[in-house]
C-alpha positions in Angstrom: 28.5 11.9 -10.7 28.2 8.3 -12.0 25.8 5.7 -13.4 25.9 2.7 -11.2 24.6 -0.8 -11.8 24.1 -3.2 -8.9 25.4 -6.5 -10.1 24.1 -10.0 -9.4 26.1 -10.4 -6.3 24.5 -7.3 -4.9 21.1 -8.7 -5.7 19.7 -6.2 -8.2 19.8 -5.4 -11.9 18.8 -1.8 -11.4 20.5 1.3 -12.7 20.9 4.3 -10.3 22.1 7.8 -11.0 24.2 9.1 -8.2 25.3 12.6 -7.7 25.7 15.5 -5.2 23.3 18.4 -4.6 24.5 21.1 -2.3 26.9 18.6 -0.7 24.3 15.9 -0.2 24.3 12.5 -2.0 21.3 12.1 -4.2 20.1 8.8 -5.7 17.7 8.5 -8.6 16.6 5.0 -9.5 15.7 4.2 -13.1 13.1 1.9 -14.6 13.9 -1.3 -16.4 14.9 -0.7 -20.0 14.4 -3.0 -22.9 18.2 -3.6 -23.4 18.2 -5.2 -19.9 15.5 -7.7 -20.8 15.0 -10.8 -23.0 13.4 -10.5 -26.5 9.9 -10.9 -25.0 10.3 -8.4 -22.2 9.2 -11.0 -19.7 12.5 -11.5 -17.8 16.0 -10.3 -17.6 18.3 -11.0 -20.5 19.8 -14.1 -18.7 16.3 -15.5 -18.0 16.0 -14.4 -14.4 12.4 -13.4 -13.6 11.4 -9.8 -13.0 11.0 -8.9 -9.3 7.6 -9.3 -7.7 6.5 -6.6 -5.2 4.4 -7.1 -2.1 2.1 -4.6 -0.4 -0.5 -4.1 2.3 -3.2 -1.5 1.8 -5.4 -0.9 4.8 -8.5 1.1 5.6 -10.3 1.3 8.9 -13.7 0.5 10.3 -14.9 -2.1 7.9 -17.4 -1.8 5.1 -21.2 -1.5 4.4 -21.8 -5.2 3.7 -25.1 -4.9 1.8 -23.3 -2.7 -0.8 -20.0 -4.6 -0.8 -20.2 -8.3 -1.7 -20.6 -9.3 -5.3 -23.7 -11.4 -6.0 -21.8 -14.0 -8.0 -19.0 -16.3 -6.8 -16.3 -17.3 -9.2 -14.9 -15.4 -12.2 -16.1 -12.1 -13.6 -17.5 -10.8 -10.3 -20.1 -8.1 -10.7 -21.5 -5.3 -8.5 -24.0 -2.5 -9.1 -22.8 1.0 -9.8 -23.6 2.2 -6.2 -21.6 -0.5 -4.5 -18.3 0.1 -2.8 -16.3 -2.0 -5.2 -17.8 -0.4 -8.3 -14.8 1.8 -8.9 -12.6 -1.3 -9.1 -14.6 -2.9 -11.9 -12.4 -1.4 -14.7 -9.5 -3.1 -12.9 -11.2 -6.4 -11.9 -8.9 -8.6 -14.0 -6.3 -7.6 -11.3 -8.7 -7.7 -8.3 -10.0 -10.8 -6.5 -12.7 -10.3 -3.8 -12.4 -12.6 -0.8 -15.4 -13.1 1.5 -16.6 -15.6 4.0 -13.3 -15.8 6.1 -13.4 -15.3 9.8 -10.9 -14.1 12.5 -10.0 -17.2 14.5 -7.8 -15.6 17.1 -9.2 -14.5 20.5 -11.3 -11.4 19.7 -11.4 -7.9 21.0 -13.0 -5.0 19.1 -10.6 -3.5 16.6 -7.5 -5.0 18.3 -7.8 -8.7 17.2 -9.1 -7.9 13.7 -6.2 -5.5 13.1 -3.6 -8.1 14.1 -5.3 -11.2 12.6 -5.7 -9.8 9.1 -2.3 -8.1 8.9 -0.1 -10.6 10.8 -1.9 -13.9 10.9 -1.7 -14.0 14.7 -3.3 -12.7 17.9 -3.0 -9.3 19.2 -0.9 -8.7 22.4 -2.6 -7.0 25.3 -0.2 -4.5 26.9 -2.5 -2.9 29.5 -6.1 -2.0 30.4 -7.4 1.5 29.7 -10.9 2.8 30.4 -13.4 0.1 29.2 -11.0 -1.4 26.7 -7.3 -2.4 26.3 -4.0 -1.2 25.0 -2.5 -3.6 22.4 0.2 -4.2 19.8 1.0 -6.9 17.3 2.4 -10.0 18.9 3.9 -11.1 15.5 5.3 -9.2 12.5 2.9 -7.8 9.9 3.1 -9.6 6.6 4.8 -6.8 4.8 7.8 -7.4 7.0 7.6 -11.1 6.4 7.9 -10.3 2.6 10.5 -7.7 3.2 12.7 -10.1 5.1 12.5 -12.7 2.3 13.2 -10.1 -0.5 16.3 -8.8 1.3 17.8 -12.2 1.4 17.3 -12.9 -2.3 17.3 -9.4 -3.9 18.3 -6.5 -1.6 16.9 -3.1 -2.2 18.0 0.3 -0.9 14.9 0.5 1.3 13.8 -2.7 3.1 10.2 -1.4 3.0 8.3 1.8 2.8 5.4 2.8 5.1 3.0 5.6 4.3 -0.3 6.9 5.6 -3.0 9.1 3.9 -5.4 10.3 6.6 -4.1 11.7 9.8 -3.7 9.8 13.0 -6.0 11.6 15.5 -4.9 10.1 18.7 -5.9 7.2 20.9 -4.6 5.6 24.1 -5.2 2.0 22.8 -1.7 1.2 21.6 0.2 0.7 18.3 -2.6 -1.4 16.8 -4.6 1.8 16.4 -1.8 4.0 15.0 0.4 1.9 12.8 0.1 -0.8 10.2 3.6 -2.2 9.8 4.8 -4.0 12.9 7.9 -6.0 13.7 6.4 -8.2 16.4 6.7 -7.9 20.2 9.8 -10.1 20.2 11.7 -7.9 17.8 13.1 -5.7 20.5 12.2 -2.2 21.6 11.4 -0.9 18.1 8.1 -2.7 17.5 6.7 -0.6 14.7 7.7 0.9 11.4 6.0 4.3 11.6 3.8 5.3 8.7 5.0 8.5 7.0 2.1 11.0 6.9 3.9 13.7 4.9 4.4 13.3 1.2 7.2 15.8 1.4 9.1 13.7 4.0 8.5 10.5 2.0 10.0 12.2 -1.1 13.0 13.3 1.0 13.5 9.8 2.2 13.3 8.3 -1.2 15.9 10.6 -2.7 18.3 10.7 0.3 17.8 14.4 1.1 17.3 13.7 4.8 15.3 15.9 7.1 17.2 19.2 6.9 15.7 22.5 8.0 13.4 24.2 5.4 15.9 26.9 4.6 18.5 24.3 3.7 16.1 22.3 1.7 15.1 25.3 -0.3 18.7 26.1 -1.1 19.4 22.6 -2.5 19.5 22.1 -6.3 16.9 19.9 -7.9 17.5 16.1 -7.7 17.4 16.0 -11.5 19.9 18.8 -11.8 22.3 16.8 -9.6 22.3 13.9 -12.0 21.7 15.6 -15.4 25.3 15.0 -16.5 24.7 11.3 -16.4 21.5 11.1 -18.2 23.0 11.9 -21.6 25.5 9.0 -21.3 22.6 6.5 -21.3 21.5 7.5 -24.8 23.8 5.1 -26.8 22.2 2.2 -25.0 18.6 3.3 -25.4 16.3 2.7 -28.3 13.4 5.1 -29.2 11.0 3.3 -26.9 13.4 3.3 -23.9 14.2 7.0 -24.5 10.5 7.8 -24.3 10.3 5.8 -21.1 13.2 7.6 -19.6 11.7 11.0 -20.5 8.3 10.0 -18.9 10.1 8.7 -15.8 12.2 11.8 -15.3 9.2 14.0 -16.0 7.2 12.2 -13.3 10.0 13.0 -10.8 10.1 16.6 -11.8 6.3 16.8 -11.5 6.3 15.3 -8.0 9.1 17.7 -7.0 7.1 20.7 -8.1 3.8 19.5 -6.6 5.2 18.5 -3.3 7.2 21.8 -2.9 4.0 23.9 -3.3 2.8 25.4 0.0 -0.4 24.0 1.3 -2.0 27.4 0.9 -1.5 27.2 -2.9 -3.5 23.9 -3.1 -6.8 24.2 -4.9 -9.4 24.1 -2.2 -12.3 21.7 -2.9 -15.9 22.7 -2.7 -17.6 23.3 0.6 -17.9 19.9 2.3 -20.7 21.0 4.5 -20.9 21.4 8.2 -17.8 20.2 9.9 -16.1 21.2 13.2 -14.1 24.3 12.5 -11.1 23.0 14.5 -10.9 19.9 12.3 -10.8 21.7 9.0 -10.7 19.9 5.7 -8.5 17.0 5.1 -7.4 16.7 1.5 -7.6 12.9 1.3 -7.8 12.6 -2.4 -4.8 14.9 -3.1 -2.7 13.3 -0.5 -3.6 9.8 -1.7 -2.5 10.7 -5.2 0.8 12.0 -3.9 1.5 9.0 -1.8 0.4 6.6 -4.5 2.6 8.3 -7.1 5.6 8.2 -4.7 5.2 4.5 -3.9 4.7 3.6 -7.5 7.8 5.5 -8.4 9.8 3.8 -5.6 8.7 0.4 -6.9 9.5 1.2 -10.5 12.9 2.5 -9.5 13.7 -0.6 -7.5 14.2 1.4 -4.3 12.0 -1.1 -2.5 9.9 -4.2 -3.2 7.7 -4.0 -0.1 5.3 -1.3 1.1 2.4 -0.7 3.4 -0.1 2.1 2.8 -2.6 2.9 5.6 -5.4 4.9 4.0 -7.1 5.2 7.4 -6.2 3.8 10.8 -8.1 1.2 12.8 -11.0 2.9 14.5 -10.4 5.8 12.2 -11.5 9.3 13.2 -11.2 10.7 9.7 -14.0 12.9 8.7 -15.4 11.9 5.3 -16.7 15.4 4.6 -17.1 14.6 0.9 -20.0 12.2 1.6 -21.7 14.7 4.0 -20.3 13.4 7.2 -19.5 15.8 10.0 -18.2 13.3 12.5 -15.1 11.1 12.6 -15.8 7.7 10.9 -15.5 5.6 14.1 -18.0 7.8 16.0 -20.2 8.0 12.9 -20.3 4.2 12.7 -21.7 4.1 16.3 -24.3 6.9 15.8 -25.5 6.8 12.1 -28.9 5.0 11.9 -29.6 2.3 9.4 -29.2 2.0 6.4 -25.8 3.6 7.2 -25.6 5.5 3.9 -22.7 7.7 5.0 -20.6 4.7 5.8 -21.6 3.2 2.5 -20.5 6.3 0.6 -17.3 6.6 2.7 -16.3 3.1 1.7 -17.1 3.8 -1.9 -14.9 6.9 -1.8 -12.1 4.9 -0.1 -12.2 2.3 -2.8 -12.0 5.0 -5.5 -8.7 6.0 -3.8 -7.5 2.3 -4.0 -8.5 2.3 -7.6 -6.3 5.4 -8.3 -3.3 3.6 -6.7 -3.9 0.3 -8.6 -4.3 2.2 -11.9 -1.1 4.0 -11.3 0.7 0.7 -11.0 -1.1 -0.7 -14.0 -0.1 2.2 -16.2 3.6 2.0 -15.1 5.1 -0.2 -17.8 7.7 -2.8 -16.9 9.0 -4.8 -19.8 6.1 -6.5 -21.6 4.0 -6.1 -18.4 3.3 -3.5 -15.7 3.9 -3.0 -12.0 0.4 -4.3 -11.1 1.2 -7.5 -13.1 4.3 -7.9 -10.9 2.7 -7.1 -7.6 0.7 -9.0 -4.9 -1.3 -6.5 -2.7 -3.5 -7.5 0.2 -6.3 -5.1 1.1 -7.7 -5.4 4.6 -9.8 -3.7 7.3 -10.2 -4.7 10.9 -14.0 -5.3 11.1 -16.7 -6.5 8.8 -18.9 -3.5 9.7 -18.0 -0.8 12.2 -21.3 -0.6 14.0 -21.3 -4.4 14.9 -17.6 -4.9 15.4 -18.0 -8.2 13.7 -15.0 -10.2 12.6 -16.8 -12.8 10.7 -17.1 -12.7 6.9 -14.2 -10.2 6.7 -14.0 -8.0 3.6 -10.6 -8.6 1.9 -9.2 -8.1 -1.6 -6.1 -9.6 -3.3 -4.8 -7.3 -6.1 -2.2 -7.8 -8.8 -1.1 -10.8 -10.8 1.9 -11.6 -8.6 4.3 -12.1 -11.5 1.9 -14.7 -13.0 1.1 -16.5 -9.8 -2.3 -14.9 -9.2 -5.5 -15.1 -11.3 -7.4 -11.9 -10.6 -11.1 -11.3 -11.4 -12.3 -14.0 -8.9 -14.8 -13.7 -6.1 -14.0 -16.4 -3.5 -16.2 -17.2 -0.5 -14.4 -19.1 2.2 -17.5 -20.4 4.0 -16.3 -19.6 7.5 -12.6 -20.4 7.0 -9.6 -18.7 8.6 -8.6 -15.1 7.4 -5.0 -16.3 7.4 -5.7 -18.2 4.2 -5.8 -14.9 2.4 -2.5 -13.8 4.0 -0.9 -17.1 3.0 -2.1 -16.7 -0.6 -0.9 -13.1 -0.8 2.6 -14.0 0.4 2.7 -16.9 -2.1 1.6 -14.5 -4.8 4.5 -12.3 -3.8 6.9 -15.2 -4.5 7.5 -16.5 -1.0 8.1 -20.3 -1.2 5.8 -21.2 1.7 2.9 -23.7 2.2 1.8 -22.5 5.6 1.6 -19.3 7.6 0.2 -17.9 10.8 0.5 -18.2 14.5 -1.4 -19.9 17.3 -5.1 -19.9 16.4 -4.3 -18.0 13.3 -2.2 -20.7 11.7 -3.2 -22.0 8.3 -1.8 -24.4 5.8 -4.6 -23.8 3.2 -3.8 -21.3 0.6 -6.8 -20.2 -1.6 -6.0 -22.3 -4.7 -8.9 -20.7 -6.6 -7.0 -17.4 -6.6 -3.7 -19.0 -7.7 -2.5 -19.9 -11.2 
C-alpha cells in the first residue's frame, strides 16, 4: 500500500491511495488539500491554476416553452414558481439561460437536433427505417473535444465518464437515440462511448474493481479497508480543516458503498404513482439521479476525470414520468397530450429539479477557496424546443458553472435566431479550451456569446 502523487510531468497534482483488496488493485483519489494550494486557496502552491472540468447534461424531448423562458433578458433572470427553471433559482448565480438560438444544420426530427446541440455539426444518416431514418453523430460530441484537450495538458486516470439516469427503452433509429457521447463517424468502428446505466457498475469502474461475478464482488474487502493503512500517514501534513475535509470525503465513499450495495428490494418504495403499465413498473429516477450525481461529483473531486456526460433521458425518451401523473412514455405523451401540455410542463420541472440536485452537489463540494461548480463549465441541452412540434428554433439551453472564473452566470441571453453552436463554443471556452471558433459545415461558428463570458 502506498500514497502516490502524480508529479508535474505526469500532468496532475492529485494524491491517490493505492492498495490491494482480495488481490485486486484499488485506487482512491483524494481531494485537494490546503497544503497543496497557495495562501488564498485559488491555485496550486506554485501558481498553477486549479483544473476546470467540462460536462454535458442532456434531457430528451424539449421543454414546455410557455413555462420555461425567463421574462427578462440580462442579469438576474426570474421565473415564476411553477416554471421549469424555478428549482434552479437558488443556483442562478451559476446558471445562465440561453434562448433564441436555432439549429442551422439540415434538419430531421430528433436526429439533427441531437447532433447539432451536442457536437456542433450535422447528423449522419446511416439508413432508412419505417418512415424515418437511422443516424449517428458525424462529428465528436463536445465532451470528447474537451477530453482530448485535457488529456494533452493534464491527463487523468479516466479520459471521460459517461452515465445515464433513465433507462434506454429501445429504438431502431441509431446511436443518436441511445447515446450522448460520440467519437464521430471518422473515429473508427467504435463510434460511441456508452452511457453507464448502473450506479453499481460506475462505482466499480471508478475504483478499479472491474466487472467480476457477484460472488467475487461480495467477497472483496471494502475499498476503504484496502487503503486504511495509508490514511494515517497523511495526518502530519493536514491541518484541522484538511482533516475534516478528508473525513467528509472518506465518509462519502463509505456511504456510497453501503447505498449501492443494497439490493433493489431494500430501496424505499415511493408512493403510488398512479396508473402505469404493469410491465413497465416504477423507475426510481430521483434515487438513481442522486447516486449518479454523487459518483460523478466524487470522480471530479478526486481528479479521476475532468470530463463527463450525463444523459438524464435519451432523445425521443420513452421514460414514464409517473410522478407527474403520466402513464405513457414521454415521447408518446408529447404526441398525444392535448394543450396546454401540463404533464410535459411538470415532467420538465421535475427534470430540472434533478439537474438542481447535481449542481448543488458540485456547489457544496469545496475545492480550495472555491467549489467544483466554480471550476466547471456544463452545457445543458435537449434535442427539440418542444416535443409536440419537433421545432429546432429557439432551442432551450443552459450554461452552468463559473468555468474557473471564465463564465459569468446569472444571465439570460437571447440570441435572436443565431446558431446553437455559439453556446457550444462558449461552453468549451468556459472549460478552458483556447479556441475562437468551433463547429462543422452549416454548424460552424466563430461567435462565442461574450455576454456570458468574463
